[in-house]
N, C-alpha and C positions, 0 to 999 in steps of 0.2 A: 158745655162748661166744668172742666175738671177742678174741683179744690181737693187741695191736700192735708192728709189727716194729721191732725197737732198744729198746723197753720192758724194765724189770726185773720181775719177778715172783718171789714163794717160794711153794712148793708144799710141802704135806704131803701125805703118801700111805702107803699101808700097804705094806711091803716084802713081796715074796712069797718072801723069803730065809727070814726069820724071824719075819714078822707082826708088826712093832713099827712105829712110825710114823716115817718120814724125812721130814726137810727139804731140798729143794733150794732154792739162790736161782740162777735161770737168767736169763738174757738171751736174747731171739727174736731170733733169727738171720735167718729165711726163712719162706717158706710154699711148700712144694712140694708138689702133687697134694692140696691141702688139709690136708696136715700140717706142723705148725708144727717148726722146726729151731729147735733152742735150743743153748746153750752154758752151763755152769755158770759162776757168778761167778768171773771171775779165770782162767778157761780157755780153750783155742782150741778142743779137741776137741767136736765138734756131733754133738748126739744128734736123734731125732725124737721128739716128744711125739705118738707115736701110741697110742689106746685104744680097748680095745673097751668097749662101753657098760657091762659089768659094772666093769670098772676104774675108766671116768670117775665111778661115783658115790663111789668113796673117794677122791676127790683134790679136796681144796681147795686154792684158788689166790688170790692176794694179792697187789694192786701194790706194788712195790717190794722192797727187801733190809732188812736189819737190823731186823724187827720185832719189836715188846713181845710178841705172841704167839708163845710158843716151844712146843717138844713137850718129851713127858718125858726124850727122850734129850740135849737140849739143857740141862738141869737139872745145875748142879753141885752135888754134896752135899759138904760139910765133913765129915770125921768127926770123933771125939773125940780122937784123936791127930793131927790136923792135916793129914791126907791127904786127898786130894779124889777123888772120882771122879763118874761119870755111870751112871746106870741106865736101865734101859728097861723098857716092859712090851711081852711079845711076847704079845700078846693078840687082833691082829687087830682093834683097835680103832684111831680116831684118838684120840691120848691127847695132852691140852694141859695146859699147868702154867697154874693160876689159879683163882679161882672160878667157879662156873656162870655167872653173870651177864657176867663179864668173857668168857670163851669165847662166850657166846651173841652178846654184842655182836658181836664179830668174824666170828660167822657168820651173823648176820642184814644186816649192815651193809657189811662189806667183801669176802666171800666173792664171787669172780665165776663161781664153777660153780653153776650153777642145777641141775643135778643130783646134786648132793652130798647122800648118803643122811644124815640130820640123826639117824639112830638109832644110828650106829655112835660117835659123838662124845661123848670122855669128858673131864671137867675135875678136875683134882688140885690142892690148894692145893698140897701138899708131897708130892712124890714119895718125900722121903727116909723117908717114914712108910707102912706097910704097910697095904692096905684102907682105902685114903683115897680111893678114885675115887667121884665121881657121873656119872651120865650126864646129859648137858645136855639132851637131850629124853627125859626117861624114857617118856613117853605115845606116843613113837613106838618106841621101841628094845622096849618089852614086847610088841609083836606080833611081832616080828623071828623071835625063837626062837634067836638067837644065845647060845652057852652062855655064855659069859664076861661079856656083856652081862646076860643074866638073874642070874647070881652078883651081879654090883653092884647089880643094882635091889632084889633080894631083901635085901641087906642096908642099900641106902639107903632102902629103906621103914620096916625095921626101927629105924634110928636119927632118922627125921624124925619 
């Protein structure tokens, strides 16, 4: 995966803190010893984009900022009383908002990381509803043995 210095990218990754999907809008600033140096959108502090092979499998990366593709934590839920909140799934999977076809199109045609494990990708049309997730690549996910993916797959097969 070759990134361009000065270009904007959006990454989606699984947080090691709470196992939830995290979106970062970044700008590549430099490349030092084979590691990319980036800053978050609108910030000056710089970080290394250095990843192990295992971590690289959970990183989805796309060109540009302000994408139409969003993760579950970026979805705003409006409650009956008018208050708003954001929720997230701490399930150690990449959780995106949209139909399976919409998410699959983004992964197949716009994702820059060829090492992305497609068996951990989840689509959810409406994150405000419980048990609404669908595995985007069920044929890959079913051989992984991921407990949450298995639970989603079992529910997905019953409703199909």
